N, C-alpha and C positions, 0 to 999 in steps of 0.2 A: 553700666558696667557690670569687670570678665570677671569674675567669682573664682575664686584660685585652684587650679588643677592642678593635682598629682600628680606626676613622676616618677616617687620611688616612696611607695608607703606597707613597709612590714609590720611595721609598729604596733599600727592600727587595720587590721585587719576587716572591720568594721565600719572603719568608715566612709562615707561615698568618695567619688576620683570627685569631684568638686564641690568641696571645702566653703560651705553657704553662712552658717551659721553662728554662732557662740559655742553650741552644746558643742559640735565640732572638730571646734577648737580647744573645747576644755579634753577635750573625752583625747585630742593629739598629746598637746605635749600631758599629762598627766602621764598615756601611755609612753612615750619618750623617758621621764622624769622613772620610770617602774625598770625601762634598758637599763637608765642609770647606773639604778643601784644591782642589777646583774653584773655592773662588770670594778661594780668596789673591790673584790676580792681577785679580780686580773692582777697579772704581771706587767707595767708600761713595757718590756722590752718582749714579751713576751707580746702586744697589744701593736707594738712597733714592727713585730715581724711578720704576724699575720696581713695589715696590710703591706705591708715586703715585697707580700708574698703574689697578693691583686698587681702591685706597682708595675711586676717583672713580667707578667703578660701584657704590659704595653711597649716594652722594650725588642718585645721579638716578635717578627717580622712575620713569620708563619704564624703566630697566633692568630684566630678568628678573630679575639677582642681588637685587638690592636689593627686588624685591617677593616673592624666597623668602627673605627675611635678613628682612621685616620677620611675616610670615608666620611662621619657622620661631622665630621672638623670643615672639610673643605666646604660642602654643602650649604654647613647654618651658617659659618666665616666667609664666604665667601671668598675664599682662599683655592689657589692651584692645590693640586696633588701632593707634589711635591713640598709646596710649602707646609700645606698640611701636615704631612708627614714627619716636616721638621722638628715644627714644632710637639708632636705625639714628642718624638724620641727626649726636646730639650723640658719640658715635660716631665716625663715620667720617670728622665736618669733622676729624680728627685725623692722621685714613690719608694725608693728600690728598700733591703730590710737596714742596707746599707747607712743610706744617707737616711735614710728618716730615724735609724739608731745618732746619730751622728746630731743630724738636729737634738733631737735630744738632750743628749749629754752635752750639747751645749747651752740649752740656757740651766742647763743641772745639772751638776758633774755627778750632782748624788744622784742618782737617777730616780731611785727605790725612794723620795721624797711626793711624790706620784704617788706611793704602793701607801704611807703610812707617815706615819710623826717618826724623824731620822734627828738625832745628834744636828745644833749649831754650834758652830767654830764659835761662838761670844757661852756658849752657854746655851742650859735646857733644849729644846729638842720645837723644831719648827717640819708642818706639813705643806705644800700645795693640796688644793683645790677648783675643780676648773667647775664645778657647779651643777646643780641637775638637768638648762637645758638654757641650752644659747640663743640663740636667732643670729645667721650669719646670715645679709644682703652684698652677694655676686655685684664684676659689671662684667655687663656684654663686648667688652671691646679684645677681652683678650682670650680663644679658648681655656680651658687649663685652671683660673687662675680662682673659679670655687670647689673643685676636686681637692686641691692645696688647700681651699681654707678650711675643708672639711676633713680631711685627714690630722689638716691640725691642730682640730676639737676633740675627733676622737684621742689622740694627744696624752690629752688631758683627762681622757676619760668621759667626757664632757657629750652632751646628749644634744642631737642637734636639728635646729627647723631653717635650714636651706632652703633662699632664696636664691637660684641662683639667674644673672646675666639675662636675660635678651638673646645675642647673641654668645648663651656659654652653656647650654642646659643639655650637650650630648657630652662629655666625660666624665660631670658627677655621677651621674646615672649612670651611666654605663660602670663606671669603677664601682659603685654601692653593690649593683645589679654581681659584679662577680663577688662581693664579697661580702654579701648573703645567697651565695651557692657553695667557700669556700667558709667562712665561721658567722649562723644563724647568727647569732645572740649579738654578736659587733654594730652587724647589719642592722637590730633594730633598730640602736641607740638615734638612725638616720630616718629624719624624715624631709622630700625633697620635693616640695611643690612652690611653680610661677605662678608671676598672676605681676600685670606691669606696674611699674610705679603706679604707691599708692589705692592701688585697687582689689588690695585685701582686702574690704570690709572683715567682718567681724575676726578671723585668722590674723591678719593684720594688726587691727588693735589690742589684741589678749598678746599676743607671742609679746607687741612694742610694753603693754603693759607688766607683762609678768616677767622676763624673760630674767635673766641672772644676770645678763652680758649681750650685748650686740656690738657685734663683727660688719663692718660695712667697710664694701669698693665702693667708689664712685666720685661722681664729682663735688665740687665744694658745695652747690646748690645741697646735693641728699643729704650731706654731711651735718647743714646748720639747719634743715629740714628735719635728718634726726633728731640732732641734740632739743627742738625742741618740744618733738615727740615724747619720749621717754620722761619716765620718770627721772627726777634731779639726780638720785643717790646709784641707779642704774649706769655698766663706768657703759661707756663704747668708744671701741677699734676702729680707729677711720684710716683708712686708707684712703686719698683722695688726688686728687689730678695732682702728680709730680711732675718735672722737669728734668729728663734726663740728656747730656752734652758729651763735649767730644773735647779734643785737647793735639791735636800733633807739633813735636817741639822741633823747632830745625832744624834740627840733626838728624830726624827720624823723615822729612822730607824729602821723597824719592825720585829723583833727575828721569826715570827710566818712563817710554810712552806708554808701554803696555803695565795691567796694571800689576804695584808692584804687592807686596807684603801686607805691609797697616794699606795701602787701601781695600785690596781685596776684605780684608779683614774691616775695614768701618763699615764695605760695601754689603756686607752684608750683619752687623752690626743694624744701617737700617731697613733693612728686606723680611728680614726674621717676624719683627711683626705686622709691617709695611705703616709703623713706625702708630698700632697702636696705645705702645705698653709703656710704666713710666717706666723701664728700665733701654726705651729706645730711644737713638740720638736725631733730637730738632734740630740740637745747632752746632756744627764747628769753628774749633776755632782752632788757627791753622796761624807756627810763628813765623815771622819774616824772615829775613837773613839764611836761609835756607838754599838747595840748590833749583828750586824751584818757588817758583812769587805763589800764594797763597791761592788769584786768581788760575793759575794755570795746577793749580793743587788740583781747584774745583772741577776742572775740565777734565782730571784724572780717572778724579772722581767718578765724576757721570761715565766717562768709558767701562769700570770697573761694578758700575749698578747693569751696565748696557748688556757686561760680560757675563753676570752675575745674573741676568734674567735668561738663559739658555738653560741655567742650573737652577732655577726656582723661579718660577712663571707667576707676574703678576697674573690675581688673582678680577671677579670680578667686582666690581662701584656700587655705589647704590645710585643711585642718579642724583641728587643732596647730595652727596660723597664727589661725584664729579661734578658737577655743575660748581663747587667750592674750586674747587683743584682747579679749573680752566681757571675761571675769574682769576684765580692769585696769581696767576701764568700772565694772565695779562695785561693785569697793572706792574708785572715785574718788567714785561715785554715795552713799558710805555716806558719805567724809568729808565731800562737800554737802554734809547730810544731818546731819553732825554740829556742823556749826557753827563746822568747827577754819579759814573763809576760803580751802578750796580749791573751783572751781566747776568742773566740764565741760563743754564743749558738744559736743551729737548730736546723730540727732537718728533714723540709721539704724545697729544693727550692725555693717555692711556697709559702711558710708560714710566718711568722715568724721571726726575730733574734737582738739577744742582740749580742752587740763588745763592747767588752771591752777593753782598751786602758787604762796600765797605769800611762803613765803622762799627768799631770790633763793642763800643758798645752801645748802639742802637737800642732802646727798646724791645725786651723782650717776646717778640713778635712767635708766636709759634706759627711754622706754614702747617697744611692744610695737610690732612692722614694722607696714607696710602704714602708711597718711594718719592718724597721728595721731601728734602733736607740743607740747610742755610751751612756755606761755608764765610767765615770772618776772618776776615788778618788782624793780628795784633804785635805790636813791636817784641813785649816776652810775653807767655805762658806766665810768670809772676805779678801779669797787672789783670789777672782773673778778676782778687775780688772786686776789682772795682765792673766790670763787667756781667758778672754773677749775682749781683747783690739786688737789683733789681726783684728776682726770682728766690733770694733767699728760703723761704719758709717752702715751698716746693721745688727743691733742692733733689732732687734722686741720685742717680750717679754720675761718671763721670769718667768715662771713658781714656784715658792716658797712653798717646805712644810717645816714651823720653825715652834717652836714655837710662843704664840704671842709677849711675849717679846722680840725674836732678829726677828718678821717681820721691822719692822719702820728704826734698825740700818740696817739692810740688803736690803732696798726697799732703804731706802740715797746713800748709795757703789754701786747699781744697778747704778740709777738714773747718776749720771756721772759719769755713765762709757760706761751711751751711750743707756741703757734699756727703752726706749720707755711707754713698760707697766708693771710690776710688777701685778703677779692674781696668783694661786692656779692654782694648777692642771687639778681640775675642771674644773675655766672657766676657761683656757685659750685659747679653738678654738672658746670661741663663745663670742665673747667683745663685751660689753652692745652697748647697740643702738649711744649715745650718746660718745661713744671713742675716745680718739686723735689718730686718723689714724697717724703711721708713725710719731707723734708726734706733728698734728695739726688740729683743729678740724676742720669733715668733708667741713663741708659746707663754715664752712670762708675762708675756702681753693677756694670756687668759684664765691667765689662774687669780683664783685670791691665797691670800697663805693665812697659819691660825697657827699660834703658839702655846708649847706647855711647857710645863719644868720638866 
């Protein structure tokens, strides 16, 4: 078994880098709790400003922190330098003082409810409490998720033990180190420790058993396992696997051979996280009756993906991922050869691929990660509920390209279907700081409430 290894641990400097005993675990969580006590007298808005000043370093192309972040993400996640730089920029847009201030006010119209009791609209007083310490478990698929989770916990004044995902160990420790230089008191409320899933030993067992809250990003299997391992009364904030998709109205299908506006935006949404993110569009439905047919639009989308590769080159794939993509393409070519109406648009094994599927209501089988997307026809976007129904429990963001007069009606249909966020393709990859993550206020999910006369 691999021992947990500290990536950032200023709260308890006497603890060894590899935390292998129950005493180490107790000392660490005790130090975090004491750090939280020191934050109680600080204003939440001042904390948001302190965190936002660190976030600005990640947006400045001339800042060594920004360069280190982009280089680290590229190396760890197997992304091109250009793609990694775009991800750091996109993530850091939500880490600014303005963005974090909007996040706090979106969930708490009176932010001072995090500083003390405040008058409630129905009489009496209310206070939001972050807790003694929380355990945050990140996913390794999208760089930056662990850093965002850390920032959210600090905004509600809750110290945290963060276990980042295996592919996301760069940005959170880097952010924490910059924070330690500018605000040591706030940084002491953070401990970042990595261990492979299920191999945390005494630290993992102690944290799961004593934390006030578990926040977890990952697969459905991980979430089921955590529910079994934590005490029944411990809240679990779960961000599990999600499906995002898109739809193009017949009025927005462009009859041009070169990539049009919608095509460019859809291609960028596919490319941004190499289809690893919960907001990445895996299936796009194209309404019939437009200037070009859905399969032709699929071919145009492939051309747009190829053009975008010059600006955002693909990175390197692991051998298992490359094998999965190769096998999928071979299956699709067999379907195309069989005359079933399936088409595949692809030029190279490591490049982009658009898979055209003629049945709009086929099972929601997701394509392999990487620059691969499924395009399906649909008679009318109003029929999307039948197409999306099998994935209702995992729906996330739906990008919609439609005339303004149809957006409202279609958004209502999608909301009733279970979609958590409707956006444009341009905005799909980058939710605003205040977004209702999986349908819930991200900071609201991290607090408990106390009422008083």
